[in-house]
PADO-665998 format. One record per residue (C-alpha): x, y, z. Coordinates in pm, whole numbers. Layout:
// PADO-665998
(node (X, Y, Z))
...
//
This chain:
// PADO-665998
(node (164, -1268, 1050))
(node (42, -1506, 784))
(node (-330, -1583, 803))
(node (-598, -1756, 600))
(node (-722, -1411, 496))
(node (-377, -1312, 368))
(node (-330, -1646, 194))
(node (-672, -1610, 23))
(node (-593, -1252, -79))
(node (-264, -1362, -234))
(node (-431, -1647, -425))
(node (-712, -1426, -556))
(node (-470, -1150, -666))
(node (-240, -1389, -851))
(node (-531, -1562, -1028))
(node (-723, -1247, -1126))
(node (-410, -1070, -1243))
(node (-319, -1358, -1472))
(node (-674, -1370, -1607))
(node (-663, -992, -1671))
(node (-329, -1007, -1853))
(node (-446, -1290, -2079))
(node (-789, -1131, -2140))
(node (-630, -796, -2236))
(node (-377, -972, -2462))
(node (-653, -1164, -2636))
(node (-883, -860, -2667))
(node (-594, -646, -2801))
(node (-517, -917, -3059))
(node (-887, -949, -3157))
(node (-945, -575, -3199))
(node (-619, -524, -3393))
(node (-703, -818, -3616))
(node (-1056, -684, -3677))
(node (-988, -313, -3744))
(node (-625, -280, -3860))
(node (-458, -583, -4011))
(node (-443, -960, -3985))
(node (-204, -1103, -3728))
(node (-100, -1461, -3776))
(node (-256, -1678, -3510))
(node (79, -1855, -3449))
(node (229, -1513, -3360))
(node (-39, -1473, -3096))
(node (18, -1820, -2953))
(node (397, -1777, -2937))
(node (383, -1435, -2767))
(node (104, -1493, -2518))
(node (327, -1747, -2337))
(node (615, -1497, -2329))
(node (377, -1225, -2205))
(node (275, -1444, -1911))
(node (632, -1534, -1825))
(node (739, -1170, -1828))
(node (446, -1083, -1600))
(node (553, -1353, -1349))
(node (912, -1218, -1357))
(node (801, -857, -1314))
(node (575, -934, -1017))
(node (858, -1126, -857))
(node (1099, -836, -899))
(node (861, -581, -740))
(node (742, -840, -481))
(node (382, -776, -561))
(node (246, -1075, -376))
(node (482, -1078, -76))
(node (339, -1056, 274))
(node (482, -705, 334))
(node (303, -576, 19))
(node (-33, -742, 84))
(node (-55, -598, 434))
(node (-100, -246, 295))
(node (-341, -142, 19))
(node (-109, 149, -81))
(node (175, -95, -132))
(node (-44, -315, -358))
(node (-127, -14, -578))
(node (238, 98, -597))
(node (375, -245, -688))
(node (100, -295, -945))
(node (203, 14, -1143))
(node (570, -76, -1110))
(node (493, -429, -1236))
(node (300, -291, -1538))
(node (576, -43, -1620))
(node (840, -318, -1603))
(node (626, -543, -1820))
(node (610, -275, -2093))
(node (989, -235, -2088))
(node (1067, -609, -2084))
(node (807, -702, -2350))
(node (931, -430, -2591))
(node (1291, -538, -2526))
(node (1189, -898, -2608))
(node (1027, -780, -2933))
(node (1337, -578, -3021))
(node (1592, -860, -2962))
(node (1376, -1122, -3140))
(node (1329, -897, -3447))
(node (950, -885, -3399))
(node (904, -509, -3410))
(node (691, -559, -3722))
(node (419, -656, -3472))
(node (140, -394, -3522))
(node (192, -85, -3305))
(node (-186, -66, -3263))
(node (-173, -394, -3072))
(node (74, -259, -2815))
(node (-131, 56, -2764))
(node (-456, -141, -2725))
(node (-304, -415, -2507))
(node (-139, -180, -2255))
(node (-435, 64, -2257))
(node (-668, -222, -2173))
(node (-420, -360, -1915))
(node (-389, -28, -1729))
(node (-762, 32, -1737))
(node (-835, -325, -1621))
(node (-588, -300, -1327))
(node (-735, 35, -1217))
(node (-1086, -117, -1214))
(node (-959, -436, -1055))
(node (-771, -265, -771))
(node (-1049, -22, -686))
(node (-1308, -297, -704))
(node (-1093, -525, -491))
(node (-1041, -253, -230))
(node (-1417, -183, -211))
(node (-1495, -554, -184))
(node (-1229, -594, 85))
(node (-1378, -309, 288))
(node (-1724, -458, 245))
(node (-1608, -795, 378))
(node (-1425, -630, 671))
(node (-1729, -422, 764))
(node (-1979, -708, 749))
(node (-1788, -1030, 819))
(node (-1459, -920, 976))
(node (-1228, -1179, 826))
(node (-919, -1007, 966))
(node (-736, -1126, 1272))
(node (-821, -914, 1583))
(node (-509, -815, 1770))
(node (-420, -593, 2065))
(node (-98, -473, 2235))
(node (8, -498, 2595))
(node (267, -238, 2692))
(node (202, 134, 2629))
(node (571, 227, 2612))
(node (769, 374, 2324))
(node (807, 37, 2155))
(node (438, -40, 2207))
(node (331, 290, 2051))
(node (547, 228, 1743))
(node (417, -127, 1717))
(node (55, -8, 1746))
(node (114, 245, 1467))
(node (253, -35, 1245))
(node (-32, -275, 1321))
(node (-304, -14, 1264))
(node (-164, 47, 911))
(node (-195, -321, 810))
(node (-504, -381, 596))
(node (-512, -752, 690))
(node (-519, -692, 1065))
(node (-794, -551, 1286))
(node (-599, -360, 1553))
(node (-821, -321, 1861))
(node (-594, -104, 2070))
(node (-405, -150, 2402))
(node (-474, -369, 2701))
(node (-367, -185, 3011))
(node (-94, -368, 3202))
(node (-219, -254, 3543))
(node (-553, -95, 3626))
(node (-662, 33, 3968))
(node (-988, -126, 4082))
(node (-1198, -132, 4401))
(node (-1345, -468, 4517))
(node (-1679, -530, 4688))
(node (-1521, -463, 5028))
(node (-1397, -122, 4915))
(node (-1033, -233, 4896))
(node (-801, -93, 4628))
(node (-657, -369, 4410))
(node (-451, -379, 4094))
(node (-567, -568, 3787))
(node (-266, -747, 3635))
(node (-190, -821, 3270))
(node (-311, -1179, 3314))
(node (-652, -1058, 3430))
(node (-664, -838, 3123))
(node (-623, -1149, 2907))
(node (-966, -1267, 3015))
(node (-1115, -936, 2898))
(node (-933, -977, 2566))
(node (-1091, -1318, 2513))
(node (-1444, -1184, 2583))
(node (-1381, -899, 2338))
(node (-1296, -1140, 2057))
(node (-921, -1069, 2053))
(node (-732, -1386, 1962))
(node (-376, -1258, 1933))
(node (-173, -1026, 2157))
(node (156, -846, 2103))
(node (339, -792, 2431))
(node (594, -510, 2413))
(node (813, -598, 2708))
(node (1035, -353, 2890))
(node (1370, -512, 2974))
(node (1298, -472, 3350))
(node (979, -680, 3327))
(node (1113, -998, 3167))
(node (1021, -1199, 3480))
(node (646, -1145, 3401))
(node (665, -1342, 3075))
(node (626, -1688, 3225))
(node (295, -1596, 3393))
(node (170, -1427, 3077))
(node (249, -1732, 2862))
(node (76, -1962, 3106))
(node (-240, -1746, 3120))
(node (-241, -1693, 2747))
(node (-236, -2067, 2675))
(node (-513, -2126, 2929))
(node (-741, -1883, 2742))
(node (-633, -1992, 2392))
(node (-475, -1652, 2310))
(node (-159, -1644, 2094))
(node (110, -1428, 2240))
(node (390, -1255, 2047))
(node (665, -1091, 2245))
(node (835, -776, 2113))
(node (1125, -659, 2332))
(node (1119, -282, 2377))
(node (1455, -169, 2247))
(node (1325, 157, 2089))
(node (1538, 379, 2307))
(node (1859, 219, 2176))
(node (1801, 359, 1821))
(node (1990, 88, 1638))
(node (1916, -232, 1449))
(node (1951, -546, 1662))
(node (1988, -890, 1512))
(node (1830, -1199, 1665))
(node (1985, -1538, 1628))
(node (1923, -1877, 1786))
(node (2225, -2080, 1901))
(node (2131, -2408, 2063))
(node (1865, -2336, 2321))
(node (1970, -1975, 2355))
(node (1820, -1667, 2184))
(node (2113, -1436, 2111))
(node (2066, -1063, 2052))
(node (2352, -904, 1858))
(node (2404, -527, 1895))
(node (2435, -477, 1519))
(node (2335, -646, 1196))
(node (2660, -752, 1025))
(node (2608, -936, 692))
(node (2980, -1016, 678))
(node (2954, -1224, 996))
(node (2790, -1483, 773))
(node (3053, -1729, 644))
(node (2876, -1740, 302))
(node (2902, -1365, 263))
(node (3267, -1362, 382))
(node (3350, -1633, 127))
(node (3184, -1437, -155))
(node (3363, -1118, -56))
(node (3700, -1292, -25))
(node (3660, -1471, -360))
(node (3571, -1142, -526))
(node (3874, -976, -365))
(node (4115, -1247, -483))
(node (3984, -1251, -841))
(node (3982, -872, -887))
(node (4320, -810, -714))
(node (4483, -1091, -911))
(node (4352, -943, -1240))
(node (4472, -594, -1147))
(node (4820, -723, -1050))
(node (4842, -932, -1367))
(node (4711, -686, -1621))
(node (4780, -340, -1470))
(node (5057, -350, -1214))
(node (5271, -579, -1431))
(node (5345, -283, -1665))
(node (5250, 13, -1439))
(node (5497, -85, -1160))
(node (5821, -59, -1366))
(node (5710, 273, -1524))
(node (5622, 437, -1193))
(node (5924, 285, -1020))
(node (6161, 448, -1273))
(node (5994, 791, -1243))
(node (5983, 773, -857))
(node (6356, 686, -847))
(node (6449, 963, -1093))
(node (6259, 1230, -891))
(node (6383, 1146, -541))
(node (6608, 887, -378))
(node (6458, 620, -158))
(node (6245, 305, -184))
(node (5976, 266, -453))
(node (5721, 123, -209))
(node (5629, 309, 109))
(node (5504, 84, 386))
(node (5341, 194, 705))
(node (5179, 19, 1002))
(node (4806, 81, 996))
(node (4504, -46, 1192))
(node (4344, -353, 1041))
(node (4047, -576, 1122))
(node (3984, -617, 1495))
(node (4241, -333, 1544))
(node (4529, -565, 1445))
(node (4819, -366, 1288))
(node (4945, -461, 937))
(node (5195, -319, 690))
(node (5007, -113, 431))
(node (5179, -63, 93))
(node (5176, 240, -133))
(node (5388, 384, -411))
(node (5608, 644, -242))
(node (5475, 986, -331))
(node (5688, 1197, -92))
(node (6050, 1276, -46))
(node (6214, 1085, 238))
(node (6161, 1269, 567))
(node (6115, 1200, 938))
(node (5741, 1291, 941))
(node (5617, 1044, 679))
(node (5498, 792, 931))
(node (5307, 1024, 1159))
(node (5181, 1326, 968))
(node (4884, 1332, 730))
(node (4928, 1475, 380))
(node (4782, 1821, 351))
(node (4700, 2056, 63))
(node (5016, 2193, -107))
(node (5228, 1964, 109))
(node (5594, 2040, 24))
(node (5697, 1678, 85))
(node (5497, 1553, -217))
(node (5691, 1507, -543))
(node (5546, 1601, -884))
(node (5483, 1237, -976))
(node (5352, 1184, -621))
(node (5098, 1467, -672))
(node (4978, 1302, -992))
(node (4959, 958, -830))
(node (4761, 1092, -535))
(node (4520, 1283, -763))
(node (4452, 965, -967))
(node (4482, 722, -670))
(node (4764, 534, -849))
(node (4965, 544, -526))
(node (4714, 303, -370))
(node (4762, 29, -633))
(node (5025, -173, -432))
(node (4746, -228, -180))
(node (4612, -493, -417))
(node (4898, -701, -282))
(node (4759, -638, 67))
(node (4419, -759, -63))
(node (4573, -1077, -211))
(node (4753, -1145, 121))
(node (4428, -1104, 315))
(node (4522, -792, 514))
(node (4273, -573, 328))
(node (3963, -590, 109))
(node (3898, -397, -211))
(node (3609, -214, -43))
(node (3599, -129, 322))
(node (3685, 147, 572))
(node (4013, 317, 485))
(node (4298, 207, 716))
(node (4429, 478, 945))
(node (4769, 528, 1102))
(node (4804, 372, 1447))
(node (4845, 715, 1605))
(node (4523, 841, 1448))
(node (4334, 535, 1563))
(node (4442, 601, 1922))
(node (4357, 970, 1882))
(node (4006, 928, 1729))
(node (3892, 635, 1944))
(node (3900, 878, 2241))
(node (3719, 1171, 2087))
(node (3475, 1004, 1845))
(node (3190, 785, 1964))
(node (3158, 445, 1790))
(node (3492, 500, 1607))
(node (3623, 149, 1689))
(node (3314, -19, 1530))
(node (3472, 36, 1189))
(node (3756, -185, 1298))
(node (3522, -488, 1290))
(node (3586, -496, 913))
(node (3891, -544, 698))
(node (4012, -203, 572))
(node (3963, -130, 202))
(node (4138, 37, -87))
(node (3818, 242, -133))
(node (3503, 269, 69))
(node (3152, 409, 99))
(node (3279, 712, 293))
(node (3537, 794, 21))
(node (3289, 784, -273))
(node (3048, 993, -58))
(node (3296, 1279, -38))
(node (3479, 1201, 289))
(node (3826, 1141, 158))
(node (4168, 1291, 239))
(node (4282, 1506, 530))
(node (4042, 1525, 827))
(node (4136, 1821, 1047))
(node (3778, 1867, 1169))
(node (3654, 1587, 1406))
(node (3303, 1639, 1257))
(node (3428, 1522, 921))
(node (3578, 1212, 1080))
(node (3246, 1147, 1256))
(node (3071, 1158, 916))
(node (3331, 919, 777))
(node (3277, 681, 1067))
(node (2897, 697, 1019))
(node (2940, 600, 652))
(node (3176, 317, 741))
(node (2928, 177, 997))
(node (2642, 206, 744))
(node (2850, 6, 494))
(node (2917, -261, 757))
(node (2544, -299, 838))
(node (2425, -289, 475))
(node (2699, -484, 292))
(node (2618, -669, -29))
(node (2833, -773, -319))
(node (2633, -537, -544))
(node (2715, -250, -305))
(node (3086, -333, -343))
(node (3051, -329, -719))
(node (2864, 3, -707))
(node (3143, 159, -491))
(node (3407, 32, -738))
(node (3226, 202, -1027))
(node (3190, 527, -830))
(node (3558, 511, -739))
(node (3660, 474, -1103))
(node (3429, 766, -1204))
(node (3582, 980, -928))
(node (3932, 901, -1046))
(node (3861, 1021, -1401))
(node (3652, 1315, -1279))
(node (3916, 1422, -1030))
(node (3861, 1464, -658))
(node (3903, 1791, -470))
(node (4014, 1611, -152))
(node (4284, 1403, -330))
(node (4620, 1566, -257))
//
């Protein structure tokens, strides 16, 4: 929804903000120099450049001049104060690391007092001037909506809150009318376009119900005849989930879910991260931890050091999942979940489970590509078959590689799940992770996992 009005607003804001920052910096320097002590002019010249660079960085971080911010006056005010607060932190940090804290404290107080005061006056003056222009000249784009359905109502609410748009309301799709012969006729959406033109509306948003897609061709034709821009917004409000649009060739493809890891770039980044971290853990931790735990496991109970079990992987493909054996050998190991005070668990096994050391061989699974460091926890095949029947959307989590730890686990949904409601919450967290993945989210989950290990988890047994 870029317009000349929005472009002009962005340009004016950027220019006036830079002028204000430099004016306040100069005035703070001048007043400090006059009433407190002399500041070397070279110190002013060196730091005014840094001050401007920091301001540019801060406004970029808070996205002060982005289209989404400029559409709402409240957003402009919020990002302004965040930008100023960040500037204070970054500028003081710069002074600290460059050993320039001998800069007069009076300058900082004056500079930021003047900056805050100037921005308050600037934003309120700008808002008043904007309202004056809108009331007398109406520079904003006049838009209306066709389609008074759930999606249309939500769209209308969004448009009416945009300060750079003049939302004029709805155009009725069908209106009952009587002609000169007394016959009842229906006025179609295309006839309403003519009324829109005469009312000064130059852009329409058409919220289309899925059963009315055939009407689009006629609407496009009529809109182009009357020089009205049409934007089509499919009405998927009732589905209550985030769709993703993509263009492949001449086809517009609508995906049921947004999956960042369907991007080959993101998959490459996640895989590279998995290989590097798992290789480091195997080299620097498992190289000495494995022989120590292997000896203790063997001394406490006969059997293999590594316990392997078929579990559900990506796309529901089974794989052998490795763990340090924490239980005595018994017939139920492959089918029964561990429970509190489980008599099968050895003393070293109880310690390993409490500290998650039993999961460390899964770094080999990560290196082999069966698992990822972060992802939904892999379940036994029998549990997958059980939960896919009783829990809605359970199999969505199988779109991802399973992980050693996951968003559900650090959110408190770890361990035995007797209650189906708890499993539903775990699945909800796994789906949220899938739809919101980022490398920083993986790193955050790793840190939370390490904290939980040292803190001790109630559900780890």
